[in-house]
C-alpha positions in Angstrom: 88.3 30.3 130.0 84.6 30.3 128.9 83.8 33.8 130.1 86.9 35.2 128.3 86.0 33.4 125.2 82.4 34.7 125.3 83.7 38.3 125.8 86.1 37.9 122.9 83.4 36.6 120.6 81.0 39.4 121.6 83.6 42.1 120.9 84.5 40.5 117.6 80.8 40.4 116.6 80.5 44.1 117.4 83.5 45.0 115.2 82.4 42.8 112.3 78.9 44.2 112.2 78.3 45.7 108.8 77.1 49.1 107.8 75.4 48.6 104.4 77.8 45.6 103.9 80.9 47.5 105.2 83.0 46.4 108.2 83.0 49.1 111.0 86.6 48.2 112.0 87.9 48.7 108.5 86.0 51.9 108.0 87.4 53.3 111.2 90.9 52.3 110.2 90.6 54.0 106.8 89.2 57.2 108.4 92.0 57.2 111.0 94.7 56.8 108.3 93.2 59.6 106.2 93.1 62.0 109.1 96.7 61.0 110.2 98.0 61.7 106.7 96.2 65.0 106.2 97.1 65.9 109.8 94.9 68.9 110.3 92.1 67.7 112.6 91.2 65.0 115.1 87.4 65.4 115.0 84.8 64.2 112.5 81.0 64.4 112.1 79.1 61.3 110.9 76.0 61.7 108.6 74.6 58.4 107.4 71.4 56.5 107.2 72.9 53.5 109.0 71.4 51.7 111.9 71.9 53.5 115.2 73.9 50.6 116.7 76.2 50.7 113.7 76.8 54.5 114.0 77.4 54.1 117.8 80.0 51.4 117.2 81.8 53.5 114.6 81.9 56.4 117.0 83.4 54.2 119.7 85.9 52.7 117.3 87.1 56.2 116.3 87.2 57.4 119.9 89.6 54.5 120.7 91.9 56.1 118.0 91.7 59.4 119.8 89.4 60.9 117.2 86.5 62.9 118.4 83.5 61.6 116.4 79.8 62.4 116.7 76.7 61.6 114.8 75.1 64.7 113.1 71.4 64.3 112.8 70.5 67.8 111.4 69.9 67.9 107.6 72.5 70.5 107.1 76.2 70.5 106.6 78.0 72.8 108.9 81.5 74.2 108.4 83.7 75.9 110.9 85.0 79.4 109.9 88.3 78.9 111.7 89.3 75.6 110.1 88.1 72.9 107.7 86.3 70.2 109.7 85.7 66.6 108.6 82.5 64.9 107.6 81.8 61.2 106.9 78.8 60.9 104.7 77.1 58.0 102.9 75.8 59.4 99.6 74.0 56.1 98.9 71.4 57.5 101.4 68.9 59.7 99.6 68.9 62.6 102.0 72.7 62.7 102.3 73.0 62.7 98.5 70.7 65.7 98.3 72.8 67.6 100.8 76.0 66.9 98.7 74.4 68.0 95.4 73.3 71.3 96.9 76.9 72.2 97.9 78.6 74.8 95.7 82.3 74.6 94.8 83.1 77.3 97.4 81.3 75.2 100.1 83.2 72.1 99.0 86.4 74.0 99.7 85.4 74.7 103.3 85.0 71.2 104.5 86.9 67.9 104.2 84.6 65.0 103.2 85.0 61.2 103.3 82.1 59.6 101.3 80.6 56.4 100.1 79.3 57.3 96.6 78.9 55.7 93.2 80.5 57.1 90.0 77.2 58.4 88.6 76.4 60.5 91.7 80.0 61.7 91.9 79.8 63.4 88.5 76.9 65.5 89.8 79.0 67.3 92.5 80.5 70.7 92.0 84.0 70.5 93.3 86.7 73.1 93.2 90.4 72.6 92.7 91.2 72.8 96.4 88.4 70.4 97.5 89.4 67.7 99.9 86.9 65.1 98.9 87.7 61.5 99.6 85.5 58.6 98.4 85.9 54.9 99.2 85.8 52.0 96.8 85.6 48.6 98.4 86.4 45.2 97.1 87.0 41.8 98.6 90.7 42.4 99.5 91.0 46.2 100.0 89.4 49.6 100.3 90.7 52.1 97.9 90.6 55.8 98.7 90.4 58.3 95.9 90.1 62.1 95.7 88.0 64.1 93.2 88.2 67.7 92.2 87.5 70.1 89.2 89.9 72.7 88.1 87.0 75.2 87.8 83.3 75.3 87.2 82.1 73.3 84.2 85.4 71.4 83.7 85.7 67.7 83.7 86.1 65.7 87.0 89.7 64.8 87.9 90.4 61.9 90.3 93.5 61.0 92.2 94.7 57.8 94.0 95.1 58.7 97.6 95.8 55.3 99.2 94.6 51.7 99.8 93.7 49.8 102.9 94.6 46.1 102.6 92.2 44.0 104.6 94.4 40.9 105.1 97.6 42.8 106.1 95.6 45.5 107.9 97.9 48.1 106.5 97.3 51.4 104.7 99.5 52.4 101.8 99.8 56.0 100.8 99.9 56.4 97.0 100.6 60.1 96.8 103.9 61.1 95.3 103.5 64.7 96.3 102.0 65.4 99.7 100.8 69.0 99.3 97.5 69.2 97.5 98.1 72.5 95.7 101.4 71.3 94.3 100.0 68.0 93.3 97.2 69.7 91.4 99.3 72.5 89.9 98.6 71.3 86.3 95.7 73.5 85.2 95.8 72.1 81.7 95.7 75.6 80.1 92.7 76.7 82.2 92.1 80.4 81.5 92.3 82.7 84.6 91.3 86.3 84.6 93.6 89.0 86.0 93.1 92.7 86.6 96.0 95.2 86.1 96.1 98.9 87.2 97.5 101.2 84.6 97.5 105.0 85.1 99.1 105.5 81.7 97.5 103.9 78.6 101.0 103.5 77.0 101.9 101.0 79.7 99.6 98.4 78.2 102.0 98.2 75.2 105.2 98.1 77.3 104.3 95.2 79.7 106.6 92.7 77.9 109.6 95.0 77.7 111.5 97.2 80.1 110.8 100.5 78.6 109.7 103.4 80.8 110.1 101.4 84.0 109.3 104.5 86.0 105.7 104.5 84.7 103.3 102.0 86.4 106.3 100.2 87.8 104.5 98.0 90.3 102.1 96.8 87.6 104.8 96.0 85.1 106.9 94.1 87.7 104.0 92.0 88.9 102.8 91.3 85.3 106.2 89.5 84.9 105.8 87.6 88.2 102.2 86.7 87.4 103.2 85.2 84.0 105.9 83.1 85.7 103.3 81.7 88.1 100.8 81.0 85.3 103.6 79.2 83.4 104.3 77.1 86.5 100.6 76.2 86.8 100.3 75.4 83.1 97.4 77.8 82.8 96.5 80.6 80.5 95.5 84.1 81.4 93.4 87.0 80.1 94.2 90.5 81.4 91.8 93.4 81.9 92.9 97.0 82.6 91.5 99.5 85.1 92.7 102.9 86.2 92.6 102.5 90.0 93.3 99.9 92.6 89.8 100.3 94.1 88.2 102.4 96.8 84.9 102.1 98.5 82.1 104.6 97.8 80.8 105.6 101.2 77.3 106.4 99.7 76.7 103.3 97.5 79.0 101.0 99.5 80.4 99.7 96.2 84.0 99.3 95.2 85.6 100.5 92.0 88.7 99.6 90.1 90.6 96.3 90.5 88.9 95.4 93.8 85.5 95.9 92.2 86.4 93.4 89.5 87.5 90.9 92.1 84.4 91.3 94.1 82.1 90.9 91.1 84.0 87.8 89.9 85.2 89.5 86.8 88.8 88.7 87.8 90.4 85.9 89.7 93.7 87.7 90.3 94.6 91.2 91.4 97.9 91.4 89.5 98.7 94.9 90.7 99.6 94.6 94.4 97.9 97.0 96.7 98.1 98.3 100.3 96.7 96.2 103.1 93.9 98.2 104.8 91.3 97.2 107.3 88.3 97.8 105.0 89.9 95.7 102.2 90.6 92.6 104.3 86.9 91.6 104.3 86.5 91.7 100.5 89.8 90.3 99.1 92.5 87.8 100.1 96.1 89.1 100.5 98.9 86.7 99.7 102.5 87.9 100.0 104.5 91.0 99.4 106.1 90.9 95.9 107.3 94.5 95.5 109.6 95.8 98.2 109.1 99.5 97.7 107.6 102.2 99.8 106.4 105.8 99.3 108.2 108.3 101.5 109.0 112.0 101.7 112.5 112.4 100.2 114.5 115.6 100.6 118.1 116.8 100.7 119.2 117.5 104.3 119.2 121.3 104.6 122.3 123.1 105.9 122.5 123.5 109.6 122.0 127.2 109.2 118.5 126.4 107.7 117.3 125.0 111.0 119.6 126.6 113.5 121.4 129.9 114.2 124.9 128.7 113.6 126.4 131.8 115.1 125.5 130.6 118.6 126.4 127.0 118.1 130.3 127.1 118.3 130.3 127.5 122.0 128.4 125.7 124.7 125.9 127.6 126.8 128.3 127.7 129.7 131.0 129.2 127.5 128.7 132.0 126.4 127.8 132.8 130.0 131.5 133.1 130.8 132.1 135.2 127.7 129.4 137.6 128.9 130.6 137.8 132.5 134.4 137.9 132.0 134.6 141.1 129.9 132.7 143.0 132.6 135.0 141.6 135.3 138.1 142.4 133.2 136.7 145.9 132.5 136.2 146.6 136.2 139.8 145.5 137.0 141.1 147.6 134.1 139.1 150.7 135.3 140.5 150.5 138.8 144.0 149.9 137.5 143.7 152.9 135.2 142.1 155.0 138.0 145.1 154.2 140.2 147.5 155.1 137.4 145.6 158.4 136.9 145.9 159.3 140.6 149.6 158.9 140.5 150.2 160.6 137.2 148.4 163.8 136.7 149.2 164.0 133.0 147.0 161.1 132.2 143.4 161.6 131.1 141.0 160.5 133.8 139.7 157.0 132.9 136.0 156.2 132.6 134.1 152.9 133.1 132.6 153.3 129.6 136.1 153.4 128.0 137.2 150.3 129.9 134.2 148.4 128.7 134.9 149.6 125.1 138.5 148.5 125.4 137.6 145.0 126.4 135.1 144.8 123.6 137.9 145.7 121.2 139.9 142.8 122.7 137.0 140.4 122.1 136.8 141.4 118.4 140.6 141.5 118.1 140.6 145.3 117.3 143.0 148.0 118.4 142.7 150.4 121.3 142.9 154.2 121.5 144.8 154.6 124.7 147.7 152.4 125.8 148.1 152.0 129.6 151.4 153.1 131.1 151.3 151.1 134.3 152.4 147.4 134.2 149.3 146.2 136.0 147.0 147.8 133.4 149.1 146.5 130.6 149.1 142.9 132.0 145.3 143.0 132.1 145.3 144.0 128.5 147.8 141.4 127.5 145.9 138.6 129.2 142.6 139.8 127.8 143.8 140.0 124.2 145.6 136.7 124.4 142.6 134.8 125.9 140.1 136.3 123.5 142.4 135.6 120.6 142.1 131.9 121.3 138.4 132.1 121.7 138.2 134.1 118.5 140.2 131.5 116.6 138.1 128.7 118.0 134.8 130.5 117.1 136.0 131.2 113.6 137.1 127.6 112.9 133.8 126.2 114.2 131.7 128.7 112.1 133.5 127.5 109.0 132.7 123.8 109.8 129.1 124.5 110.9 128.3 126.5 107.7 129.1 123.4 105.6 127.3 120.9 108.0 124.0 119.3 107.1 121.1 119.5 109.7 119.9 116.4 111.4 117.0 118.1 113.1 114.3 116.9 110.7 113.7 113.3 111.8 109.9 112.9 112.2 106.8 114.0 110.4 106.3 116.6 113.1 109.8 118.0 112.4 109.0 118.0 108.7 105.7 119.8 109.3 107.4 122.5 111.4 110.3 123.0 109.0 110.5 125.7 106.4 110.7 123.2 103.6 108.3 123.3 100.7 106.2 120.2 100.0 105.2 118.2 96.9 103.6 114.8 96.1 103.9 112.5 93.2 100.8 112.7 91.1 99.4 109.2 91.5 96.0 107.8 92.2 96.8 106.4 95.6 98.6 109.5 96.8 95.6 111.6 96.0 93.4 109.3 98.0 95.6 108.8 101.0 96.5 112.5 101.4 93.0 113.7 101.0 91.6 111.1 103.5 94.3 111.4 106.1 92.7 111.7 109.6 95.7 111.6 111.9 96.5 115.1 113.2 100.0 115.6 111.8 99.3 114.0 108.5 96.1 116.1 108.2 98.0 119.2 108.9 100.6 118.4 106.3 97.9 118.1 103.6 96.0 121.2 104.7 99.0 123.5 105.3 101.7 122.1 103.0 100.0 120.3 100.1 96.8 122.2 99.5 97.2 125.8 98.6 95.0 128.7 99.7 93.6 129.1 96.1 92.4 125.5 96.2 95.2 124.1 94.1 97.4 121.2 95.3 101.1 120.5 95.1 101.0 117.4 93.0 103.9 117.1 90.5 105.1 114.5 88.0 108.1 112.6 89.0 110.7 114.5 87.0 109.5 117.9 88.1 109.4 116.8 91.8 112.9 115.3 91.7 114.2 118.5 90.0 112.9 120.6 92.9 114.4 118.2 95.4 117.7 118.8 93.7 117.3 122.6 94.0 117.0 122.1 97.7 114.6 123.0 100.6 111.9 120.8 99.0 110.4 117.5 100.3 108.8 115.3 97.7 106.6 112.3 98.5 107.3 109.5 96.0 107.7 105.8 95.5 111.4 105.7 96.4 112.3 102.7 94.2 111.1 104.7 91.2 112.2 108.1 92.3 115.8 107.1 92.9 116.1 106.2 89.2 115.7 109.9 88.5 118.0 110.9 91.3 120.8 108.6 89.8 120.3 110.2 86.4 119.9 113.9 87.4 121.9 114.5 90.6 125.6 115.2 90.7 127.7 112.9 92.9 127.9 115.4 95.8 124.2 116.1 95.6 123.4 112.5 96.3 124.8 112.9 99.8 122.5 113.9 102.6 119.2 112.5 101.1 116.7 111.8 103.9 113.5 109.8 104.0 110.5 110.1 106.2 107.6 107.7 106.1 104.1 109.2 105.6 101.7 106.5 104.6 100.6 104.4 107.5 100.7 101.2 105.5 103.2 98.4 104.8 104.5 97.3 101.5 101.8 96.4 98.9 100.6 92.8 98.8 99.5 90.6 95.9 95.7 89.8 96.1 93.1 87.3 94.9 89.4 87.2 94.9 88.0 86.4 98.3 87.9 82.6 99.1 89.5 81.9 95.8 90.2 78.1 95.2 93.6 79.1 93.6 94.9 80.9 96.8 97.3 78.1 97.8 98.5 77.6 94.3 99.4 81.3 93.8 100.9 81.6 97.3 103.2 78.6 96.7 104.0 79.8 93.2 104.9 83.3 94.4 107.0 81.9 97.3 108.9 79.7 94.8 109.7 82.8 92.8 111.0 84.4 95.9 113.1 81.4 97.0 114.6 81.0 93.5 115.6 84.6 93.2 113.3 85.5 90.3 111.4 88.0 92.3 114.6 89.7 93.5 115.8 89.8 89.9 112.7 91.5 88.6 112.7 94.0 91.5 116.3 94.9 90.7 115.3 95.5 87.1 112.4 97.8 87.9 113.5 99.5 91.1 116.6 101.6 91.9 118.2 101.5 95.4 119.1 104.7 97.2 122.3 106.1 95.7 125.4 105.9 97.8 127.3 108.9 98.8 130.9 108.6 97.5 132.1 112.2 97.6 131.2 112.9 101.2 131.7 116.6 102.3 134.8 117.1 100.2 133.2 119.5 97.8 133.2 123.3 98.4 129.9 124.6 99.7 129.2 128.3 99.1 127.7 130.4 101.8 124.3 131.9 101.0 122.0 134.5 102.4 120.3 132.0 104.7 123.6 131.1 106.2 124.6 134.7 106.9 121.1 135.9 107.8 121.9 136.3 111.6 125.0 138.3 110.8 123.1 140.7 108.6 120.3 141.0 111.2 122.9 142.0 113.8 124.3 144.5 111.3 120.9 145.9 110.5 119.8 146.1 114.1 123.1 147.7 115.0 122.7 150.4 112.4 119.1 151.0 113.4 120.1 151.3 117.0 122.9 153.7 116.2 120.6 155.9 114.1 118.1 155.9 116.9 120.7 156.8 119.5 122.0 159.5 117.3 118.6 161.1 117.0 118.1 160.8 120.7 121.5 162.5 121.3 120.7 165.3 118.9 117.4 165.9 120.5 118.9 165.8 123.9 121.8 168.2 123.2 119.5 170.6 121.2 117.1 170.9 124.1 119.5 170.8 127.0 122.3 172.6 125.1 120.1 175.6 124.5 119.2 175.7 128.2 122.8 175.6 129.2 123.7 178.4 126.9 120.9 180.6 128.2 122.0 180.0 131.8 125.6 181.0 130.9 124.4 184.2 129.3 122.3 185.1 132.3 125.3 184.5 134.6 127.6 186.8 132.5 125.0 189.5 132.4 
């Protein structure tokens, strides 16, 4: 019994050893409960001026709780870039207090701190609104845990009751009514935030609160509404500044202009005009969520099938065409031998020729008459069969041609197809379209800009929305536009049948635009949660529906009459033209032949007579 009692007393003495008057066991229990409630790490650094034995006992006590603890001796506070690590610090020690007072509000947001500190020193620290700073207040019966933060630089310190460790009951009570820090601290008490808006038309600044001219600066007006809803939820105030571009990097000066420039230079806290997510922007701003579900694409009316294909060869399969070429020759040979046999037996019949037989079968193909009617039943049967067979083929061909002339083409499905088509191109005259088209480096996209957008005289095919949509309606024109805005014009201008067959092809290699904040902004979680709440409650969808128009549905189908144009009949006229040209050429050859050889024949006859 005596050895066990001595061991128990020794362990008890170790746990009851005091660190500046504090019980190591109780300190370890408080730390363990804080980490368990926050639930984002199981490791902590210890930076105090306590005795070495006391620090070692605290490390051992925490290790028994499966918390990785180590004593940090360097006079510097480290923070992990991948996650917020924990630090236990005693600000009653002179060196440790100096370290805390040197930390900026941004540095306070990168690390979770549990501290022993008095009220006077606490007022000196520069917290941010997302700081996770816990300080302990001990009395005879309990250890209270409080949190401290500041809504922004220069504002008064705000404290929260986190929980209490009761020494007698050895239990920790959580006092938080709301567990998520950013929701618990959502009352900004009318703190003013600065936001940057992109407007390409100065009139837009006066139409932000109404729904006039929704096709101008649409994405800015939409997100102005959403931003105000989040500001109202945070009980904050806001001041807007206006710029004319989202922001692009100058390769020479390495500086950013526009909205991104204001965010980098701390002139704005919020980028209230969503922008595309690109690799060079990720390092300088923080993206939140997508608030505007719209994309920019090439939109065009599907051209007729005759615009991309020769419809006169489409009615029949390749095998049928081969049969149509071979069968008349075979039938002509049979007809020739039948007529030849008939001529042999009937001397009154003109001697048949192979050329006439072929011409007769050609008349059968085109459903025309013939000059000479055969007398023999065999020849007549060949003619009956040929005319009947080719009549069915002629009817099938004609019916297919009628359908094909009114059919839209589905051949243009990719950017490469669009580049190789005969369509004309145009682009909506916006800032980001100018930038992305001129700086395209992918081969197909570069070719589209050089060969389709930029003209030989140096001009560029950038049009305003109404002009571009008007040209799309005229046909054979592809217009790159923000589809949610462009379809508003389509709904107003197009006839019902013209809304059918609209095609879209993605050009920009970016996803939907994202809402953005200043890099490492302390308000990131507040705005992310606020915007997600708008999304969950349907307010975002409501505003999107007010500003953006969906693709019009086709109700008339192909029921309307489609007139045949010159493009549709071009192959037929080419055949007609080539045929006339060939006939004239043959006529000239024949005239030259008979003029030359005819004179020789006449001279020979004269010589024989003489």
